[in-house]
VOBA-1610 file (N, C-alpha, C; in pm, whole numbers, padded with zeros to 5 digits, always signed):
BEGIN
Met+00091-00126+00014Met+00000-00004+00005Met+00093+00127+00001Thr+00074+00210-00095Thr+00129+00344-00090Thr+00082+00422+00035Leu+00186+00497+00095Leu+00156+00555+00198Leu+00139+00697+00138Lys+00031+00765+00168Lys-00003+00913+00117Lys+00023+01013+00236Leu+00122+01068+00227Leu+00155+01159+00326Leu+00115+01319+00321Phe+00061+01374+00430Phe+00032+01517+00411Phe+00129+01591+00495Asp+00226+01676+00452Asp+00319+01745+00509Asp+00252+01876+00552Thr+00229+01921+00686Thr+00140+02051+00675Thr+00258+02160+00704His+00361+02146+00675His+00461+02255+00690His+00586+02241+00613Ala+00579+02300+00477Ala+00689+02265+00399Ala+00724+02378+00324His+00844+02458+00352His+00866+02579+00266His+00928+02569+00140Phe+00846+02519+00052Phe+00879+02495-00098Phe+00932+02642-00149Asp+00876+02733-00091Asp+00905+02891-00133Asp+01054+02944-00113Leu+01121+02874+00002Leu+01251+02932+00034Leu+01357+02906-00063Glu+01476+02998-00044Glu+01576+03001-00154Glu+01658+02864-00158Asp+01646+02774-00043Asp+01713+02647-00058Asp+01645+02569-00177Phe+01541+02585-00229Phe+01483+02502-00337Phe+01469+02600-00462Asp+01551+02707-00488Asp+01548+02783-00579Asp+01605+02713-00726Thr+01690+02628-00698Thr+01772+02569-00809Thr+01677+02454-00868Asp+01610+02395-00785Asp+01530+02271-00840Asp+01389+02262-00782Arg+01331+02375-00769Arg+01190+02376-00688Arg+01089+02299-00767Asp+01069+02302-00894Asp+00969+02224-00964Asp+00990+02058-00966Ser+01127+02038-00984Ser+01147+01900-01003Ser+01136+01829-00860Leu+01173+01921-00752Leu+01138+01852-00610Leu+01003+01831-00578Ile+00914+01918-00638Ile+00772+01905-00611Ile+00726+01795-00679Glu+00756+01779-00805Glu+00712+01676-00877Glu+00774+01542-00828Arg+00891+01539-00776Arg+00953+01407-00716Arg+00873+01370-00614Cys+00844+01461-00519Cys+00777+01448-00389Cys+00615+01365-00413Arg+00581+01434-00514Arg+00441+01394-00567Arg+00429+01246-00590Val+00533+01208-00673Val+00542+01053-00713Val+00609+00969-00638Gly+00681+01019-00528Gly+00739+00926-00430Gly+00890+00905-00463His+00966+00972-00533His+01101+00934-00566His+01177+00993-00444Phe+01240+00930-00367Phe+01328+00980-00253Phe+01465+01040-00318Pro+01523+01127-00239Pro+01657+01193-00286Pro+01757+01075-00282Gln+01853+01102-00377Gln+01948+01009-00374Gln+02024+00980-00250Asp+02046+01075-00167Asp+02117+01055-00043Asp+02040+00953+00035Val+01905+00966+00030Val+01823+00878+00108Val+01846+00743+00051Leu+01827+00733-00075Leu+01855+00578-00151Leu+01987+00527-00108Asp+02074+00611-00125Asp+02218+00550-00081Asp+02219+00489+00073Phe+02154+00589+00164Phe+02154+00529+00296Phe+02063+00407+00306Leu+01960+00402+00242Leu+01890+00276+00255Leu+01962+00159+00203Glu+02027+00176+00077Glu+02110+00062+00036Glu+02215+00007+00117Lys+02280+00127+00181Lys+02398+00070+00255Lys+02352+00016+00388His+02221+00027+00436His+02170-00066+00547His+02074-00164+00495His+02072-00200+00380His+01985-00297+00317His+01866-00306+00352Ala+01799-00170+00346Ala+01661-00139+00388Ala+01589-00127+00256Pro+01452-00159+00247Pro+01380-00135+00121Pro+01349+00005+00098Val+01324+00056-00017Val+01280+00198-00035Val+01129+00205-00020Pro+01092+00299+00077Pro+00949+00296+00122Pro+00866+00330+00007Asp+00736+00274+00012Asp+00634+00285-00101Asp+00549+00422-00038Ala+00578+00551-00059Ala+00520+00661-00006Ala+00530+00772-00109Arg+00428+00857-00103Arg+00431+00980-00187Arg+00382+01095-00106Val+00385+01203-00129Val+00327+01333-00074Val+00199+01357-00136Ala+00083+01358-00086Ala-00042+01356-00126Ala-00074+01501-00120Ala-00045+01578-00032Ala-00088+01726-00006Ala+00035+01781+00083Ala+00044+01919+00084Ala+00128+01985+00159Ala+00084+02147+00189Ile+00131+02202+00295Ile+00091+02326+00317Ile+00234+02405+00320Asp+00230+02518+00249Asp+00357+02593+00223Asp+00335+02735+00305Pro+00363+02742+00417Pro+00367+02867+00507Pro+00469+02983+00455Gly+00410+03112+00440Gly+00493+03217+00410Gly+00557+03269+00549Val+00666+03336+00526Val+00742+03397+00632Val+00750+03559+00632Ser+00714+03609+00494Ser+00704+03740+00471Ser+00619+03761+00360Val+00588+03894+00301Val+00494+03922+00203Val+00551+03859+00089Glu+00675+03886+00038Glu+00732+03812-00083Glu+00703+03663-00079Arg+00744+03597+00037Arg+00747+03450+00034Arg+00589+03398+00046Ser+00509+03479+00099Ser+00370+03436+00111Ser+00309+03437-00025Arg+00354+03545-00113Arg+00324+03559-00249Arg+00359+03439-00332Leu+00493+03391-00315Leu+00554+03292-00402Leu+00484+03159-00335Ala+00428+03140-00222Ala+00377+03026-00185Ala+00225+03022-00233Val+00169+03131-00259Val+00038+03142-00313Val+00066+03097-00479Ser+00164+03146-00537Ser+00175+03131-00677Ser+00195+02954-00698Leu+00267+02891-00611Leu+00286+02772-00615Leu+00159+02685-00582Ala+00078+02728-00493Ala-00053+02678-00492Ala-00143+02684-00619Arg-00127+02797-00695Arg-00198+02802-00806Arg-00151+02694-00912Arg-00027+02669-00929Arg+00037+02590-01015Arg+00015+02439-00978Tyr+00012+02394-00835Tyr-00003+02282-00806Tyr-00115+02253-00714Pro-00233+02194-00763Pro-00364+02193-00677Pro-00351+02126-00544Trp-00236+02037-00519Trp-00228+01962-00403Trp-00150+02032-00278Ile-00115+02145-00329Ile-00028+02255-00234Ile-00119+02359-00206Arg-00130+02389-00071Arg-00187+02523-00029Arg-00087+02618+00033Ala-00116+02745+00027Ala-00027+02839+00098Ala-00077+02883+00219Ala+00002+02936+00309Ala-00042+03005+00435Ala+00032+03136+00421Ala-00016+03247+00474Ala+00013+03372+00462Ala+00036+03455+00592Ala+00151+03489+00611Ala+00194+03577+00741Ala+00328+03638+00716Ile+00371+03700+00844Ile+00495+03740+00865Ile+00553+03678+00988His+00666+03597+00962His+00721+03520+01074His+00772+03626+01178Pro+00766+03573+01302Pro+00800+03662+01402Pro+00952+03735+01396Asn+01035+03631+01347Asn+01178+03695+01328Asn+01190+03792+01214Tyr+01080+03817+01139Tyr+01087+03939+01039Tyr+01000+04050+01061Thr+00942+04062+01200Thr+00855+04172+01229Thr+00910+04284+01270Ala+01050+04297+01298Ala+01116+04418+01356Ala+01096+04558+01246Asp+01075+04511+01113Asp+01058+04616+01032Asp+00923+04615+00967Thr+00838+04540+01016Thr+00699+04506+00933Thr+00625+04660+00948Thr+00559+04700+00844Thr+00476+04804+00833Thr+00324+04770+00819Glu+00241+04876+00838Glu+00116+04850+00822Glu+00085+04793+00672Glu+00156+04853+00568Glu+00128+04821+00441Glu+00182+04663+00406Asp+00277+04626+00500Asp+00301+04485+00463Asp+00207+04391+00519Phe+00146+04438+00641Phe+00039+04348+00678Phe-00091+04374+00607Arg-00114+04503+00545Arg-00225+04507+00437Arg-00202+04395+00326Gln-00089+04372+00281Gln-00069+04274+00172Gln-00098+04142+00240Ile-00062+04099+00349Ile-00097+03987+00408Ile-00262+03969+00413Glu-00316+04060+00471Glu-00471+04062+00450Glu-00517+04029+00327Leu-00464+04078+00214Leu-00513+04047+00089Leu-00479+03901+00050Leu-00362+03860+00075Leu-00332+03707+00039Leu-00422+03623+00123Ala-00449+03671+00250Ala-00531+03566+00329Ala-00677+03541+00273Glu-00738+03641+00196Glu-00852+03629+00134Glu-00853+03518+00026Leu-00750+03477-00032Leu-00739+03414-00155Leu-00779+03266-00137Asn-00842+03193-00225Asn-00878+03063-00221Asn-00745+02980-00204Gln-00633+03005-00253Gln-00525+02929-00249Gln-00459+02940-00106Thr-00513+03038-00032Thr-00438+03032+00102Thr-00527+02972+00201Ala-00478+02861+00262Ala-00547+02788+00352Ala-00562+02831+00484Ala-00442+02902+00539Ala-00425+02943+00673Ala-00347+03055+00674Ile-00336+03114+00804Ile-00257+03243+00856Ile-00146+03169+00917Gly-00033+03194+00857Gly+00104+03143+00936Gly+00208+03150+00824Glu+00323+03167+00864Glu+00380+03114+00994Glu+00392+03241+01078Thr+00318+03246+01180Thr+00303+03370+01287Thr+00347+03305+01434Gly+00368+03378+01516Gly+00407+03335+01659Gly+00524+03416+01720Leu+00585+03357+01815Leu+00682+03415+01879Leu+00829+03327+01880Asp+00928+03395+01910Asp+01064+03334+01891Asp+01152+03412+01995Arg+01200+03344+02105Arg+01323+03417+02189Arg+01444+03348+02148His+01450+03259+02068His+01589+03190+02032His+01666+03287+01943Trp+01620+03352+01864Trp+01700+03467+01794Trp+01652+03596+01826Asp+01755+03700+01848Asp+01734+03834+01864Asp+01721+03903+01750Ala+01617+03868+01662Ala+01587+03937+01536Ala+01475+04063+01560Ser+01397+04042+01653Ser+01283+04133+01674Ser+01244+04143+01822Pro+01232+04255+01887Pro+01185+04264+02031Pro+01058+04180+02039Ile+01049+04134+02163Ile+00948+04040+02183Ile+00820+04118+02189Glu+00817+04244+02229Glu+00707+04325+02230Glu+00644+04347+02087Thr+00731+04369+01991Thr+00699+04361+01860Thr+00633+04250+01808Gln+00702+04131+01844Gln+00638+04012+01800Gln+00511+03977+01844Ile+00478+04010+01966Ile+00338+04012+02036Ile+00248+04087+01959His+00275+04205+01919His+00198+04291+01859His+00138+04230+01713Trp+00241+04190+01653Trp+00205+04126+01509Trp+00145+04002+01532Phe+00190+03924+01613Phe+00106+03789+01644Phe-00023+03807+01676Ser-00066+03905+01773Ser-00207+03942+01796Ser-00279+03970+01657Arg-00211+04057+01591Arg-00265+04102+01463Arg-00303+03994+01359His-00220+03877+01361His-00253+03755+01294His-00363+03693+01339Ile-00358+03674+01469Ile-00472+03601+01526Ile-00630+03664+01494Glu-00626+03789+01497Glu-00728+03857+01481Glu-00770+03854+01321Leu-00672+03830+01243Leu-00693+03815+01085Leu-00739+03684+01076Ala-00701+03586+01140Ala-00730+03443+01106Ala-00890+03446+01162Gly-00931+03500+01270Gly-01070+03512+01292Gly-01159+03573+01188Arg-01117+03693+01132Arg-01197+03766+01029Arg-01208+03675+00906Val-01115+03614+00858Val-01112+03522+00737Val-01165+03376+00764His-01180+03333+00874His-01225+03217+00923His-01120+03102+00865Lys-00996+03128+00883Lys-00897+03037+00857Lys-00809+02996+00975Pro-00746+02864+00968Pro-00668+02827+01097Pro-00534+02914+01098Leu-00472+02907+01210Leu-00352+02973+01237Leu-00239+02859+01219Ile-00133+02894+01171Ile-00002+02820+01186Ile+00086+02882+01283Ile+00125+02835+01415Ile+00197+02909+01507Ile+00335+02845+01528His+00441+02950+01520His+00563+02923+01545His+00592+02952+01692Cys+00646+02867+01778Cys+00682+02897+01902Cys+00840+02825+01918Arg+00930+02925+01944Arg+01053+02866+01975Arg+01115+02945+02106Glu+01128+02875+02215Glu+01182+02922+02357Glu+01098+03033+02385Ala+00973+03021+02364Ala+00883+03150+02403Ala+00735+03086+02445Ile+00743+02964+02519Ile+00610+02905+02542Ile+00533+02973+02632Asp+00593+03035+02747Asp+00535+03117+02841Asp+00461+03257+02774Asp+00534+03303+02698Asp+00491+03433+02621Asp+00371+03389+02536Leu+00376+03288+02468Leu+00284+03229+02371Leu+00160+03201+02457Leu+00183+03131+02555Leu+00041+03109+02646Leu-00017+03210+02700Thr+00052+03305+02736Thr+00005+03432+02801Thr-00079+03499+02690Val-00031+03526+02583Val-00111+03583+02464Val-00256+03506+02431Leu-00221+03388+02413Leu-00335+03295+02382Leu-00446+03308+02510Arg-00395+03305+02636Arg-00498+03306+02735Arg-00573+03435+02740Gln-00488+03541+02695Gln-00562+03666+02678Gln-00666+03682+02589Lys-00656+03584+02499Lys-00753+03588+02374Lys-00851+03473+02400Ala-00898+03422+02524Ala-00947+03302+02549Ala-01086+03299+02492Gly-01142+03425+02456Gly-01281+03420+02384Gly-01274+03394+02257His-01148+03391+02186His-01147+03365+02043His-01155+03207+02005Pro-01229+03174+01914Pro-01230+03029+01892Pro-01129+02982+01802Phe-01024+02935+01870Phe-00903+02896+01814Phe-00920+02772+01723Thr-00853+02786+01592Thr-00844+02669+01517Thr-00695+02673+01470Gly-00622+02579+01451Gly-00494+02585+01376Gly-00402+02471+01446Thr-00276+02500+01416Thr-00176+02426+01459Thr-00061+02472+01533Ile+00004+02418+01636Ile+00132+02463+01692Ile+00232+02397+01610His+00295+02461+01511His+00415+02414+01439His+00530+02345+01496Ser+00577+02232+01445Ser+00683+02174+01513Ser+00694+02194+01673Phe+00587+02142+01737Phe+00563+02151+01879Phe+00678+02076+01941Ser+00734+02143+02055Ser+00865+02097+02112Ser+00865+02113+02254Glu+00731+02121+02325Glu+00722+02107+02464Glu+00680+01972+02514Gly+00644+01978+02662Gly+00599+01869+02713Gly+00450+01843+02729Pro+00421+01744+02804Pro+00267+01707+02812Pro+00186+01824+02877Lys+00235+01897+02968Lys+00155+01998+03045Lys+00117+02102+02926Glu+00217+02144+02861Glu+00193+02261+02761Glu+00098+02189+02661Ala+00123+02075+02617Ala+00044+02011+02509Ala-00100+02006+02556Glu-00120+01965+02679Glu-00263+01963+02722Glu-00338+02101+02729Glu-00262+02210+02773Glu-00329+02336+02763Glu-00356+02378+02620Leu-00274+02357+02529Leu-00279+02403+02392Leu-00428+02309+02333Leu-00409+02197+02358Leu-00516+02107+02318Leu-00644+02149+02361Ala-00660+02195+02490Ala-00772+02233+02551Ala-00819+02354+02470Met-00740+02439+02429Met-00766+02554+02372Met-00825+02551+02208Gly-00791+02419+02158Gly-00866+02392+02039Gly-00748+02363+01930Phe-00619+02369+01964Phe-00523+02354+01856Phe-00462+02189+01839His-00438+02188+01712His-00363+02059+01684His-00231+02082+01711Leu-00134+01970+01706Leu-00009+01977+01745Leu+00083+01894+01610Gly+00169+01972+01558Gly+00247+01934+01452Gly+00387+01888+01498Phe+00408+01747+01475Phe+00547+01704+01498Phe+00629+01696+01390Thr+00770+01741+01410Thr+00856+01735+01300Thr+00991+01645+01317Gly+01085+01651+01278Gly+01210+01572+01296Gly+01249+01574+01430Ser+01225+01678+01507Ser+01274+01685+01638Ser+01209+01571+01732Val+01115+01517+01697Val+01045+01415+01770Val+01136+01274+01748Thr+01206+01278+01662Thr+01273+01148+01619Thr+01412+01166+01680Tyr+01467+01270+01746Tyr+01614+01275+01800Tyr+01610+01195+01920Thr+01731+01149+01933Thr+01752+01053+02038Thr+01825+01095+02175Gln+01842+01235+02179Gln+01884+01284+02311Gln+01794+01293+02413Lys+01824+01264+02538Lys+01736+01271+02646Lys+01662+01390+02667Lys+01707+01490+02620Lys+01638+01628+02655Lys+01502+01634+02560Phe+01487+01534+02469Phe+01364+01534+02406Phe+01256+01440+02475Ala+01294+01380+02589Ala+01197+01283+02653Ala+01063+01360+02669Pro+01051+01483+02740Pro+00917+01536+02748Pro+00845+01555+02618Leu+00917+01584+02518Leu+00841+01601+02373Leu+00782+01446+02333Trp+00862+01347+02374Trp+00826+01216+02339Trp+00715+01168+02426Glu+00711+01222+02547Glu+00593+01203+02617Glu+00483+01255+02586Ala+00486+01377+02553Ala+00348+01445+02476Ala+00298+01384+02358Ala+00393+01356+02284Ala+00369+01284+02165Ala+00277+01145+02167Lys+00303+01086+02284Lys+00220+00977+02326Lys+00080+01007+02356Arg+00057+01117+02406Arg-00071+01153+02479Arg-00163+01228+02379Val-00127+01292+02287Val-00204+01376+02183Val-00309+01268+02133Pro-00445+01329+02138Pro-00546+01227+02064Pro-00515+01222+01926Asp-00562+01117+01872Asp-00552+01079+01732Asp-00586+01199+01636Glu-00703+01247+01658Glu-00777+01349+01593Glu-00700+01485+01605Arg-00602+01506+01694Arg-00534+01651+01687Arg-00402+01635+01642Leu-00347+01517+01592Leu-00223+01500+01555Leu-00170+01532+01404Leu-00077+01599+01389Leu-00033+01633+01256Leu+00124+01605+01222Ile+00157+01578+01108Ile+00305+01558+01067Ile+00342+01644+00979Glu+00483+01680+01003Glu+00531+01802+00898Glu+00703+01785+00893Thr+00748+01854+00810Thr+00886+01840+00805Thr+00962+01965+00832Asp+00889+02094+00808Asp+00964+02223+00815Asp+01071+02223+00706Ser+01055+02154+00598Ser+01159+02157+00493Ser+01172+02313+00471Pro+01323+02341+00458Pro+01422+02243+00433Pro+01505+02225+00574Phe+01443+02246+00695Phe+01496+02228+00812Phe+01461+02087+00873Leu+01518+02075+00993Leu+01495+01969+01096Leu+01495+01831+01020Val+01598+01793+00959Val+01603+01669+00894Val+01589+01561+00994Pro+01506+01455+00991Pro+01484+01352+01101Pro+01586+01267+01118His+01604+01197+01232His+01694+01075+01260His+01644+00973+01180Pro+01711+00872+01111Pro+01857+00862+01122Pro+01933+00917+01002Leu+01856+01035+00926Leu+01914+01084+00819Leu+01988+01237+00855Arg+01977+01274+00962Arg+02024+01403+01029Arg+02170+01411+00985Gly+02219+01496+00918Gly+02384+01492+00905Gly+02409+01423+00771Lys+02320+01371+00703Lys+02333+01299+00594Lys+02271+01346+00470Leu+02172+01430+00481Leu+02087+01524+00380Leu+02124+01663+00394Arg+02139+01715+00296Arg+02188+01870+00295Arg+02055+01947+00329Arg+01932+01903+00307Arg+01824+01965+00348Arg+01713+01881+00361Asn+01625+01910+00458Asn+01486+01830+00461Asn+01393+01835+00345Glu+01324+01741+00316Glu+01216+01741+00195Glu+01095+01670+00270Pro+00979+01712+00188Pro+00846+01657+00254Pro+00821+01518+00241Leu+00908+01429+00170Leu+00885+01282+00170Leu+00938+01255+00305Met+01016+01325+00376Met+01080+01273+00504Met+00976+01279+00630Thr+00842+01321+00594Thr+00728+01312+00697Thr+00719+01161+00723Leu+00744+01082+00625Leu+00754+00937+00668Leu+00830+00888+00788Tyr+00961+00962+00815Tyr+01015+00919+00933Tyr+00951+00977+01059Val+00889+01098+01051Val+00824+01137+01173Val+00708+01043+01208Ala+00641+00996+01098Ala+00530+00921+01111Ala+00570+00764+01180Arg+00695+00728+01130Arg+00739+00607+01197Arg+00769+00622+01346Arg+00829+00737+01377Arg+00860+00754+01519Arg+00733+00773+01603Leu+00643+00836+01536Leu+00515+00836+01630Leu+00443+00723+01646Ala+00446+00642+01541Ala+00405+00503+01543Ala+00469+00415+01659Glu+00597+00437+01659Glu+00666+00380+01778Glu+00633+00420+01903Leu+00636+00546+01916Leu+00589+00588+02059Leu+00451+00566+02099Arg+00344+00553+02005Arg+00214+00548+02035Arg+00169+00387+02019Asp+00253+00317+01994Asp+00253+00168+01989Asp+00123+00139+01875Thr+00158+00192+01762Thr+00047+00160+01658Thr+00138+00147+01511Thr+00062+00149+01407Thr+00134+00126+01283Thr+00164+00268+01190Val+00265+00250+01113Val+00304+00373+01040Val+00153+00411+00946Glu+00096+00312+00908Glu-00004+00326+00802Glu-00117+00422+00901His-00141+00373+01024His-00237+00447+01085His-00201+00594+01117Ile-00075+00615+01157Ile-00047+00727+01172Ile-00045+00835+01037Val-00010+00780+00943Val-00022+00863+00811Val-00163+00872+00777Thr-00247+00778+00802Thr-00396+00789+00778Thr-00463+00895+00857Val-00445+00898+00974Val-00504+00980+01066Val-00461+01122+01053Thr-00321+01138+01038Thr-00274+01285+01016Thr-00320+01330+00884Ala-00322+01265+00785Ala-00386+01312+00656Ala-00534+01353+00676Gln-00626+01276+00743Gln-00747+01315+00764Gln-00769+01440+00839Asn-00680+01445+00941Asn-00687+01573+01017Asn-00647+01706+00947Ala-00544+01704+00862Ala-00485+01793+00780Ala-00613+01836+00692Arg-00652+01737+00618Arg-00764+01768+00509Arg-00872+01853+00570Arg-00907+01804+00697Arg-01024+01849+00781Arg-00998+02013+00830Leu-00876+02006+00879Leu-00827+02144+00933Leu-00812+02253+00836Phe-00759+02216+00711Phe-00711+02312+00597Phe-00814+02307+00498Ala-00906+02238+00510Ala-01052+02239+00424Ala-00983+02202+00285Met-00915+02083+00267Met-00867+02044+00147Met-00924+01907+00106Glu-00952+01872-00019Glu-01012+01757-00046Glu-00914+01657-00112Val-00798+01705-00125Val-00696+01617-00197Val-00654+01499-00108
//
């Protein structure tokens, strides 16, 4: 049985894919794994997986990149865009920039508002500025009735504070590349969010144990898988691939199946169902 993957976070629009974007997209669609992966599988006498990318979400990080994501969604009906300004790009954001995001948010090719959120790992934008624009994105998602795609890196307390202050808002969306433990997962699930798991859940260092525990507890109907391509190459391919690709969601699904004592087929099926429902996609 061919595994039909739904990658809910793949940055096809980023510069990392400028030289081979179209061929990469076509290769993901038909299930041709990159040569580095094929070499790795051959070396370890492992079969080539029967999997392909059935659908994907491409989240913008700026006005320019959101526009490119929309253009890709126009060309490839199994891709949808998300429009937003990433928290690390908010330092110089203007009202006109946000107006352009608002226009993109209205388009049929735009399935979500994102990637928005908060980030204390990089000192690219003051946290107060990030919170301002994050709040504006939340309000925009409510106006256009589309889900949020939320980035949170080393800022979970700030994020929860903002979300609690908007407790009356009927949240829909996903916490992209969820990286916290069971307690944070429980609160975010109670707010109405899905949780998206990336390559980080496959990493073997003990510091990821709280994340593994959270991944065990998320209800089937709130689980999503993603790559954050070209970032976060999953184990055991980390250090062996020059960039991540949407087909690598298979390795995230495998790790979740292991943690949750179920099959890869089950994880792939339920996460695709969840993604289609959340992002209103029929593919």
